[in-house]
Structure formats: structure tokens, C-alpha cells
VEXDRENBA-634733 format. One record per residue (C-alpha): residue number from 1; residue in one letter; chain; x, y, z. Coordinates in Angstrom, 1 decimal. Each point is the difference from the previous one (the first is absolute). Layout:
N
SITE   resi   resn   chain       px       py       pz
SITE    NUM      a       A        X        Y        Z
...
end
This chain:
255
SITE   resi   resn   chain       px       py       pz
SITE      1      m       A    -10.8    -19.4     17.4
SITE      2      e       A      1.0      3.5      1.3
SITE      3      f       A      3.6     -1.0      0.2
SITE      4      n       A     -0.2     -1.0     -3.6
SITE      5      i       A     -1.5      3.3     -1.0
SITE      6      f       A      2.7      1.8      1.8
SITE      7      l       A      2.8     -2.1     -1.5
SITE      8      s       A     -1.3      0.4     -3.4
SITE      9      f       A     -0.3      3.9      0.5
SITE     10      y       A      3.7      0.1      1.4
SITE     11      q       A      1.3     -2.0     -3.1
SITE     12      l       A     -2.1      2.4     -2.1
SITE     13      f       A      1.2      3.0      1.6
SITE     14      y       A      3.7     -1.0     -0.2
SITE     15      e       A     -0.2     -0.8     -3.7
SITE     16      e       A     -1.8      3.2     -0.9
SITE     17      d       A      2.0      2.1      2.2
SITE     18      n       A      3.2     -1.4     -1.5
SITE     19      k       A     -1.3      1.0     -3.6
SITE     20      m       A     -0.8      3.3      1.1
SITE     21      n       A      3.4      0.5      1.9
SITE     22      k       A      1.7     -0.6     -3.4
SITE     23      l       A     -1.9      2.8     -1.5
SITE     24      k       A      1.3      2.4      2.5
SITE     25      f       A      3.5     -0.4     -1.6
SITE     26      l       A     -1.3      1.1     -3.6
SITE     27      p       A      1.1      3.5      0.4
SITE     28      f       A      3.6     -1.1      1.1
SITE     29      f       A      0.5     -2.0     -3.0
SITE     30      i       A     -1.4      2.7     -2.2
SITE     31      c       A      2.5      2.3      1.4
SITE     32      l       A      2.8     -2.5     -0.2
SITE     33      a       A     -0.7     -0.6     -3.6
SITE     34      l       A     -0.1      3.8     -0.9
SITE     35      l       A      3.2      0.6      2.1
SITE     36      s       A      1.9     -2.9     -1.7
SITE     37      g       A     -1.0      1.3     -3.3
SITE     38      i       A      1.1      3.5      0.8
SITE     39      a       A      3.3     -1.3      1.4
SITE     40      l       A      0.8     -1.8     -3.3
SITE     41      l       A     -0.5      3.4     -1.8
SITE     42      y       A      1.9      1.9      2.7
SITE     43      f       A      3.2     -2.1      0.5
SITE     44      r       A      0.3     -1.0     -3.8
SITE     45      w       A      2.2     -3.0      1.0
SITE     46      p       A      1.5     -2.1     -2.9
SITE     47      f       A     -2.7     -1.5     -2.3
SITE     48      y       A     -2.8      2.1      1.8
SITE     49      e       A     -1.3      0.6     -3.7
SITE     50      y       A     -0.6     -3.7     -0.2
SITE     51      a       A     -1.6     -0.1      3.5
SITE     52      v       A     -2.3      2.9     -0.5
SITE     53      a       A     -1.1     -1.7     -3.5
SITE     54      a       A     -0.5     -3.4      1.8
SITE     55      a       A     -2.0      1.7      2.8
SITE     56      f       A     -2.6      1.7     -2.4
SITE     57      l       A     -0.1     -3.1     -2.1
SITE     58      s       A     -0.7     -2.3      2.9
SITE     59      v       A     -2.9      2.2      1.4
SITE     60      p       A     -2.8     -1.9     -2.0
SITE     61      f       A      1.7     -3.3      0.1
SITE     62      i       A      0.4      0.0      3.9
SITE     63      s       A     -3.7      1.0      0.5
SITE     64      l       A     -0.9     -3.3     -1.6
SITE     65      l       A      2.9     -2.0      1.6
SITE     66      p       A     -1.3     -3.0      2.3
SITE     67      r       A      1.5     -0.1      3.5
SITE     68      n       A      1.9     -3.2     -0.5
SITE     69      w       A      1.8      1.4     -3.1
SITE     70      l       A      1.4      3.0      1.7
SITE     71      p       A      3.2     -1.6      1.5
SITE     72      s       A      0.9     -1.4     -3.5
SITE     73      f       A     -0.7      3.4     -1.7
SITE     74      l       A      2.3      1.8      2.5
SITE     75      f       A      2.7     -2.7     -0.5
SITE     76      l       A      0.0      0.5     -3.7
SITE     77      v       A      0.3      3.7      0.6
SITE     78      l       A      2.9     -0.8      2.2
SITE     79      l       A      1.8     -2.1     -2.6
SITE     80      a       A     -0.6      2.7     -2.6
SITE     81      a       A      1.6      2.6      2.3
SITE     82      i       A      3.1     -2.2      0.6
SITE     83      a       A      0.4     -0.7     -3.6
SITE     84      t       A     -0.2      3.7     -0.7
SITE     85      a       A      2.5      0.8      2.9
SITE     86      f       A      2.7     -2.0     -1.5
SITE     87      q       A      0.1      2.4     -2.9
SITE     88      q       A      1.4      2.6      2.4
SITE     89      p       A      1.8     -1.9      2.9
SITE     90      a       A      1.4      3.4      1.7
SITE     91      a       A     -3.7      1.1      0.4
SITE     92      s       A     -1.3     -3.4      1.5
SITE     93      l       A     -0.9      1.4      3.3
SITE     94      t       A     -2.2      2.8     -1.3
SITE     95      s       A     -1.4     -2.4     -2.6
SITE     96      i       A     -1.2     -2.1      3.0
SITE     97      g       A     -1.5      3.1      1.5
SITE     98      t       A     -1.9      0.6     -3.2
SITE     99      y       A     -1.3     -3.5      0.1
SITE    100      c       A     -1.0      0.3      3.6
SITE    101      l       A     -2.1      3.2     -0.8
SITE    102      l       A     -1.6     -1.6     -2.9
SITE    103      s       A     -0.8     -3.0      2.1
SITE    104      v       A     -1.6      2.0      2.8
SITE    105      f       A     -2.1      1.9     -2.6
SITE    106      q       A     -1.3     -3.2     -1.6
SITE    107      f       A     -0.6     -1.7      3.3
SITE    108      s       A     -1.9      3.0      1.4
SITE    109      l       A     -2.0      0.4     -3.2
SITE    110      w       A     -0.9     -3.7      0.2
SITE    111      v       A     -1.2      0.2      3.7
SITE    112      v       A     -2.2      3.1     -0.9
SITE    113      s       A     -1.4     -1.8     -3.1
SITE    114      d       A     -0.6     -3.2      2.2
SITE    115      q       A     -1.7      1.6      2.8
SITE    116      v       A     -2.2      2.1     -2.1
SITE    117      k       A     -1.2     -3.1     -1.9
SITE    118      l       A     -0.6     -1.8      3.3
SITE    119      l       A     -2.0      2.8      1.2
SITE    120      g       A     -2.1      0.1     -3.1
SITE    121      e       A     -0.7     -3.6      0.0
SITE    122      e       A     -0.8      0.1      3.8
SITE    123      t       A     -2.4      2.7     -0.5
SITE    124      k       A     -1.6     -1.7     -3.0
SITE    125      r       A     -0.5     -3.2      1.9
SITE    126      l       A     -1.5      1.5      3.1
SITE    127      k       A     -2.6      2.0     -2.2
SITE    128      e       A     -0.7     -3.3     -1.7
SITE    129      q       A     -0.2     -1.8      3.2
SITE    130      r       A     -2.2      2.7      1.7
SITE    131      q       A     -2.7     -0.5     -2.8
SITE    132      i       A      0.1     -3.6      0.2
SITE    133      l       A     -0.2      0.1      4.0
SITE    134      l       A     -3.0      2.5      0.0
SITE    135      r       A     -2.0     -2.4     -2.2
SITE    136      k       A     -0.6     -3.6      0.8
SITE    137      e       A     -2.5     -1.8     -2.3
SITE    138      g       A     -1.1      3.3     -1.2
SITE    139      q       A     -0.9      1.3      3.5
SITE    140      l       A      1.5      3.0      1.9
SITE    141      r       A      1.9     -1.3      3.0
SITE    142      a       A      2.1      1.2      2.7
SITE    143      l       A      3.6     -1.0      0.3
SITE    144      d       A      1.4     -2.5      2.4
SITE    145      l       A      2.7      1.2      2.6
SITE    146      q       A      3.0     -1.2     -1.9
SITE    147      e       A     -1.3      1.7     -3.4
SITE    148      f       A     -0.8      3.0      1.9
SITE    149      v       A      3.5      0.2      1.4
SITE    150      e       A      1.8     -0.6     -3.2
SITE    151      q       A     -2.1      2.8     -1.8
SITE    152      a       A      0.3      2.3      2.9
SITE    153      l       A      3.8     -0.3      0.2
SITE    154      w       A      0.2      0.9     -3.7
SITE    155      m       A     -2.4      3.0      0.5
SITE    156      l       A      2.0      1.3      2.9
SITE    157      k       A      3.5     -0.4     -1.6
SITE    158      t       A     -1.1      1.7     -3.3
SITE    159      s       A     -1.9      3.0      1.6
SITE    160      k       A      1.2      3.3     -0.9
SITE    161      r       A      1.1      2.4      2.8
SITE    162      e       A     -3.0      2.2      0.0
SITE    163      e       A     -2.5     -2.9      0.0
SITE    164      r       A     -1.4     -1.5      3.2
SITE    165      t       A     -1.2     -3.5      0.6
SITE    166      w       A     -2.8     -0.7      2.6
SITE    167      l       A     -1.1     -3.1      1.6
SITE    168      m       A     -3.7      0.0      0.7
SITE    169      e       A     -1.4     -2.5      2.7
SITE    170      v       A     -3.6     -0.3     -0.4
SITE    171      t       A     -1.6     -1.9      2.8
SITE    172      p       A     -3.7     -0.9      0.6
SITE    173      f       A     -1.4      0.9      3.4
SITE    174      v       A     -1.4     -3.6      0.3
SITE    175      n       A      2.7     -2.7     -0.5
SITE    176      c       A     -2.2     -1.7     -2.7
SITE    177      p       A      1.2     -1.8     -3.3
SITE    178      v       A     -2.9      1.3     -1.8
SITE    179      q       A      0.8      3.6      0.7
SITE    180      t       A      3.6     -0.5     -0.8
SITE    181      s       A     -0.8     -1.4     -3.1
SITE    182      e       A     -2.4      2.9     -1.0
SITE    183      l       A      2.8      2.5      0.9
SITE    184      e       A      2.5     -1.9     -2.1
SITE    185      r       A     -2.4      0.0     -2.9
SITE    186      a       A     -0.6      3.7      0.5
SITE    187      a       A      3.7      0.8      0.1
SITE    188      l       A      0.6     -2.1     -3.1
SITE    189      q       A     -2.6      2.0     -1.9
SITE    190      s       A      1.4      3.3      1.2
SITE    191      i       A      3.7     -0.2     -0.6
SITE    192      v       A      2.0      1.1     -3.0
SITE    193      r       A      0.8     -3.4     -1.3
SITE    194      e       A      3.1      0.9     -1.8
SITE    195      r       A      1.5      1.5      3.4
SITE    196      d       A     -1.6     -1.1      3.2
SITE    197      l       A      0.0     -3.4      1.8
SITE    198      v       A     -2.6     -1.8      2.1
SITE    199      t       A      0.5     -2.9      2.5
SITE    200      s       A     -1.8     -1.1      3.0
SITE    201      q       A      1.5     -1.6      3.3
SITE    202      k       A     -1.5     -1.1      3.4
SITE    203      g       A     -3.4      1.8     -0.6
SITE    204      a       A      1.3      3.3     -1.6
SITE    205      v       A      0.4      1.2     -3.4
SITE    206      y       A      3.4      1.7     -1.1
SITE    207      v       A      0.3      2.4     -2.8
SITE    208      l       A      3.3      1.4     -1.3
SITE    209      v       A     -0.5      3.3     -1.7
SITE    210      k       A      2.7      2.0     -1.9
SITE    211      e       A     -0.8      3.7      0.2
SITE    212      t       A      0.5      1.5     -3.4
SITE    213      e       A     -1.6      3.3     -0.2
SITE    214      g       A     -1.2      1.7      3.0
SITE    215      d       A     -2.0     -2.1      2.5
SITE    216      s       A     -0.7     -3.4     -1.4
SITE    217      i       A     -1.4     -1.3      3.3
SITE    218      q       A     -3.2      2.0      0.3
SITE    219      p       A     -1.5     -0.7     -3.4
SITE    220      l       A      0.7     -3.7      0.7
SITE    221      l       A     -1.5      0.0      3.4
SITE    222      k       A     -3.0      1.8     -1.6
SITE    223      r       A     -0.6     -2.7     -2.6
SITE    224      i       A      0.4     -2.7      2.7
SITE    225      e       A     -2.8      1.8      1.9
SITE    226      q       A     -2.2      0.2     -2.8
SITE    227      k       A      0.5     -3.7     -0.8
SITE    228      m       A     -0.7     -0.8      3.6
SITE    229      n       A     -3.1      2.4      0.2
SITE    230      a       A     -1.6     -1.9     -3.1
SITE    231      k       A      0.3     -3.1      2.1
SITE    232      s       A     -1.6      1.6      3.1
SITE    233      e       A      3.3     -0.6      1.8
SITE    234      a       A      0.6      3.7      0.8
SITE    235      a       A      2.1      0.9      3.2
SITE    236      t       A      0.8     -3.6      0.8
SITE    237      y       A      3.8      0.3     -0.5
SITE    238      e       A      2.9      2.1      1.2
SITE    239      v       A      2.9      1.1     -2.2
SITE    240      k       A      3.7      0.5      1.1
SITE    241      k       A      2.6      1.4     -2.4
SITE    242      t       A      3.7      0.2      0.4
SITE    243      a       A      2.6      1.5     -2.4
SITE    244      i       A      2.8     -2.5     -0.5
SITE    245      t       A      3.3     -0.3     -1.7
SITE    246      t       A      1.1     -3.6      0.5
SITE    247      v       A     -1.9     -3.3      0.1
SITE    248      g       A      1.2     -0.4      3.6
SITE    249      e       A     -2.3      2.8      1.1
SITE    250      m       A     -3.0     -2.0     -1.0
SITE    251      g       A      0.0     -1.4      3.7
SITE    252      s       A     -3.7     -0.8      0.3
SITE    253      l       A     -0.1     -1.8     -3.1
SITE    254      l       A      3.1     -2.1      0.4
SITE    255      s       A     -0.2     -0.7      3.8
end
């Protein structure tokens, strides 16, 4: 069972990490598109006027172009460039240079558009998934380990530089399923549901909290304490909190 959980986590981490690694190249492709456009205007090789016009006209079209149509589109641009180059055989080499710059611009623009669309779709999917996961048959519930890890991966990858993410491990003094369940319920009722995550594993409750304004930990702990006091469960648990930047640092949860 634990091996299957670990395998699922590894596959999930690998897939999500690949998605986010692609996003790291977005600034590069944005700069590449800008530089190729500037180069077209600077060098002014033969037919650059047509290339600049084609570049501007293709911007809205490329943003809607499906992935499997891109090779065909670039091939059509190549055919058009070759046909135009035949009009001035003496300038064929510089005409090829104009085509290359135009192709670099269009390909870079398409990559940027495609990755931004994927980021938007993934963000929307995870927000919808979180709402579904948080409620099962109308009842508030904690996430299972795989759900927790998937949401945590995305939370950590999309955190702003000034934000900190905390993993709270809340453990009852007495290893009792009833007390763990009470702690889990108190945590679920205390978190910010659009942002924080809750799961339980091996008798402990884990809460992942993104710090957005000031210290988000203390108000959350206060709310949990109030919920537990209402159930006469005061001072029956301990809290460990760790600032994390990667899922791999959630050692106590994943071990």
C-alpha cells in the first residue's frame, strides 16, 4: 500500500514538475520573439516589409493555432518565402534570413501563447478539483495523500517569491483515532478553504498554509484552539510547523 502511494506520488511529481519546468522558459521565448521582431526591422533584408506585415497579422491567428497545425503553418510560410525569393534570385540568401527571423518570431509567439493557455487551464482545473475534493456528498472532508500532494505541488510552484508556505503537523498527545478525527475536523473548519490544504496520515493531521499577509499561522492556530476548546479537548495536541519550498521537504508526511 505504501509503495503504491510512493509510486503514485513520484509519477505525479514528475508530471507536474515537467509542466512547471516548461514555464521556466517563458521569459526566454518572450525575449526571442521580441528580438526576432526587432531584427526584422533592423536588418531590413529583402521582403522584410512583407515579413513584418505577416508577423503582425499572424499574432491573433497563432494564439488560436492548435499544436498539431503548427508544422503545417510554418511549412506554408516557407513555401511563401521561397516563392517570393524567386522574384530576386540575387538576394536569395538574405531572403532566407528574413524567413528564418519570421519563423523564429512566429514559433516563439506560439510557444508563449500555448504555455499561457496551459497554465490558465491547469489553474482552473485545480481550483475546480479543490472544490470537488473538499466536499464529498455535501460534507467537508480532508484530502487523501495523493490529492494533497497534487494540490501542494501546484501551490508551491505558483507561490510568489515573497510568500512563504508552512507545513503544520498537528499530533494528539494520545494516539487515538477519535482525537485525530476531532483535530482533522477542527482544522477543516479553521482553514481558508480557497488556499489551505488538510490531510491526515499515521495519526497526525497535516495542514499546508500559504502565508499571504503577515503571519497566517497564528490566526489559524487560534481558530483550531477555539474549536478544540469547544469540544473540551484543550492542550491534548502539539503543533510542529516547518517552512517549505518543495514537496520533498514534507518528510514527516511522505515518509
